[in-house]
C-alpha positions in Angstrom: 0.5 3.7 -4.5 -1.4 5.8 -7.0 -1.9 3.9 -10.3 -2.0 7.0 -12.5 0.2 6.7 -15.5 3.6 8.3 -15.1 4.5 11.2 -17.5 6.5 10.2 -20.5 9.9 11.8 -20.6 12.7 11.4 -23.2 15.4 9.6 -21.2 19.1 9.9 -21.9 20.7 7.1 -23.8 22.4 4.1 -22.1 20.5 4.6 -18.8 19.9 0.8 -18.9 23.6 0.1 -17.9 23.4 -1.2 -14.3 25.5 0.8 -11.8 27.0 -2.6 -10.6 28.8 -2.9 -14.0 30.3 0.6 -13.7 33.4 1.5 -11.8 32.5 3.7 -8.9 34.2 7.1 -8.7 32.9 8.6 -5.5 31.1 6.9 -2.5 29.0 8.6 0.2 28.4 6.6 3.4 26.2 7.9 6.2 26.7 11.6 5.4 24.9 13.9 7.8 25.1 17.7 7.5 24.2 20.2 10.2 23.9 24.0 9.9 24.2 25.0 13.6 21.5 23.1 15.3 19.5 22.3 12.1 20.2 19.1 10.4 20.0 19.3 6.6 21.1 15.8 5.5 20.4 12.5 7.2 22.6 9.5 6.5 23.1 9.8 2.8 24.5 6.6 1.1 25.2 7.1 -2.6 27.6 5.5 -5.1 28.5 7.8 -8.0 29.6 5.7 -11.0 32.5 6.8 -13.2 31.8 8.4 -16.7 28.1 8.7 -16.1 25.8 11.6 -15.4 23.8 11.4 -12.2 21.1 13.9 -11.5 20.0 15.0 -8.0 16.4 16.0 -8.0 13.8 17.0 -5.4 11.9 19.9 -4.0 13.5 23.2 -3.0 15.3 22.8 0.3 15.5 19.0 0.2 19.3 18.9 0.5 20.4 18.2 -3.0 22.7 21.3 -3.4 24.0 20.7 0.2 25.0 17.2 -0.8 26.6 18.4 -4.0 28.7 20.9 -2.0 29.9 18.0 0.2 31.6 16.4 -2.7 34.2 19.1 -3.1 34.0 20.4 0.5 32.5 23.7 -0.5 30.6 23.6 2.8 33.9 24.1 4.5 33.5 27.9 3.8 30.3 28.0 5.9 31.3 28.4 9.6 28.2 26.8 11.1 28.2 23.8 8.7 29.3 20.4 10.1 29.7 17.4 7.9 30.0 13.8 9.3 30.1 10.4 7.7 32.5 9.5 4.9 33.0 10.4 1.2 35.7 8.9 -0.9 37.1 9.7 -4.3 38.9 6.8 -5.8 38.8 5.2 -2.3 40.6 8.3 -0.7 38.7 9.9 2.1 38.1 13.5 1.0 37.5 14.6 4.6 40.8 13.2 5.9 42.7 15.8 7.9 45.8 15.5 5.7 43.9 16.0 2.5 44.8 19.1 0.4 41.4 20.8 -0.1 42.8 23.0 -3.0 43.9 19.8 -4.8 40.5 18.2 -4.1 38.7 21.1 -5.8 41.0 20.8 -8.8 40.0 17.1 -9.1 36.3 17.9 -8.4 35.4 21.0 -10.4 32.3 23.1 -9.9 30.0 24.9 -12.2 27.5 27.2 -10.5 23.9 28.2 -11.2 24.7 31.6 -12.6 27.7 32.0 -14.9 30.5 33.6 -12.9 33.5 34.3 -15.2 36.4 36.1 -13.5 36.8 39.8 -14.4 39.6 38.8 -16.7 40.2 38.0 -20.3 38.8 34.8 -21.8 42.3 33.4 -21.9 43.1 34.3 -18.3 39.8 32.7 -17.1 41.0 29.4 -18.4 44.7 29.9 -17.6 44.2 30.8 -13.9 43.6 27.3 -12.5 46.4 25.6 -14.4 48.8 28.3 -13.2 48.0 28.0 -9.5 48.1 24.2 -9.7 51.4 24.2 -11.7 49.9 22.0 -14.5 52.0 23.5 -17.2 55.7 24.5 -17.4 55.8 26.6 -20.5 53.7 29.3 -22.2 53.2 27.0 -25.2 51.9 24.2 -22.9 49.5 26.7 -21.2 48.3 28.0 -24.6 47.6 24.4 -25.7 45.7 23.7 -22.5 43.6 26.8 -22.8 42.8 25.9 -26.4 41.9 22.3 -25.7 39.7 23.3 -22.7 37.8 25.8 -24.8 37.5 23.1 -27.6 36.1 20.5 -25.1 33.6 23.1 -23.9 32.5 23.7 -27.5 33.5 27.4 -27.3 36.8 27.6 -29.2 35.3 28.4 -32.6 33.3 31.3 -31.2 36.1 32.9 -29.2 39.4 32.0 -30.8 39.9 35.5 -32.2 38.7 37.2 -28.9 40.9 35.5 -26.3 42.1 38.8 -24.9 38.6 40.2 -24.5 36.8 40.1 -21.2 35.0 36.9 -20.4 32.1 39.0 -19.0 31.5 40.3 -22.5 30.2 36.9 -23.7 26.5 35.9 -23.8 25.0 34.1 -20.9 25.3 30.7 -22.6 28.8 31.4 -23.7 29.8 32.5 -20.2 28.5 29.2 -18.8 30.5 27.2 -21.3 33.5 29.4 -20.4 33.0 28.4 -16.7 32.8 24.7 -17.8 36.0 25.2 -19.8 37.6 26.8 -16.7 36.6 23.7 -14.7 38.0 21.3 -17.3 41.3 23.2 -17.4 42.4 21.8 -14.0 42.0 18.3 -15.4 39.3 17.1 -13.0 38.0 13.6 -12.4 34.5 14.9 -11.5 32.5 17.9 -12.5 29.7 19.2 -10.2 27.0 21.3 -11.8 24.5 23.2 -9.6 21.5 24.0 -11.8 23.9 25.1 -14.7 21.1 26.0 -17.1 18.6 27.7 -14.8 19.8 31.2 -15.9 20.0 30.3 -19.6 17.5 30.5 -22.5 16.3 27.3 -24.2 18.8 27.5 -27.1 21.8 27.9 -24.7 20.3 25.2 -22.5 20.2 22.7 -25.4 23.9 23.5 -26.2 25.0 22.9 -22.6 23.0 19.7 -22.4 24.7 18.4 -25.6 28.0 19.4 -24.1 27.2 17.4 -20.9 26.6 14.3 -23.1 30.0 14.7 -24.7 31.8 15.4 -21.5 30.6 12.2 -19.9 33.0 10.3 -22.1 35.9 11.8 -20.1 34.4 12.9 -16.8 32.0 11.9 -14.0 29.2 14.5 -13.8 26.9 15.2 -10.9 24.1 17.7 -11.7 21.5 19.3 -9.5 18.4 20.3 -11.5 14.9 21.4 -10.7 13.9 20.2 -14.2 12.8 16.6 -14.4 12.8 16.9 -18.2 16.5 17.9 -18.0 17.3 15.1 -15.6 15.7 12.6 -18.1 17.5 14.1 -21.0 21.1 14.2 -19.7 21.5 11.6 -16.9 21.9 7.9 -16.8 21.1 7.7 -13.1 18.9 9.9 -10.9 18.7 10.3 -7.1 15.6 11.8 -5.4 16.0 13.8 -2.2 13.2 14.8 0.1 13.4 16.6 3.4 17.1 15.9 3.8 16.9 12.2 3.0 18.0 10.3 -0.1 14.7 8.5 -0.8 15.6 6.6 -3.9 18.3 6.2 -6.6 18.5 4.2 -9.7 18.5 4.1 -13.5 16.9 7.3 -14.8 14.4 5.4 -16.9 13.2 3.3 -13.9 13.0 6.3 -11.6 10.7 8.2 -13.9 8.6 5.2 -15.1 8.4 3.0 -12.1 9.7 4.5 -8.9 9.7 2.3 -5.8 8.8 5.0 -3.3 5.5 6.8 -3.2 7.2 10.1 -2.4 9.2 9.8 -5.6 6.1 9.2 -7.6 4.3 12.1 -6.0 7.1 14.4 -6.9 7.4 13.2 -10.5 3.6 13.5 -10.9 3.7 17.1 -9.6 1.7 16.4 -6.4 4.6 17.7 -4.3 7.4 20.1 -4.9 
């Protein structure tokens, strides 16, 4: 293995906590994904610990976003996609035939690469999910849930006097926090984030990253990112994907300072990607 020094990255706090000491929220065992005749993922085994942030990193096309979409069955909407293996959430098989996929996506929320607020008011963006899932029984309860979701997403102070205005009228960073608030409103266990800052400026990115730190206290977060600096800043654990394989997973500090696999080191050093 190349003995060149690894780049120094500021690593998120508490990355030293071993996964074995953390309750496991989701487990992937032998997950393969095919798009028609093309195989995109090969036998992915990964434990996702509760109340931590785990970053999925790797070159474009390596399978990290495909794997992320397996965790809330978003791949179901792609006709040619076939997923095999087993993924559990709190020991329940999320691909079991009897499982309610709508309920699963309430428990495993998703924040996409580009902010995608509904063409509705700020209030209705948040209220939509709780309404369809029957999470509140009165208008006052719904009002409280909308307010608490915006508060947790760090957005309430900025929009409390504009709740009836369109969500699309917010800035890009505010829209992404609105989408995070929308995901929180369905009271999920897990939040998936697919490159949530790639369309944001540095100031908005810093705000969202700080929000991720705060959300980890109450949610399990899985984030796909192309930015190794971001992975180092926000995550306690990191998983490196390459050509459809999960090459290596571990504490973020160890992955970036002393990876076990030469492919991981090559990617971190910028020799591949």
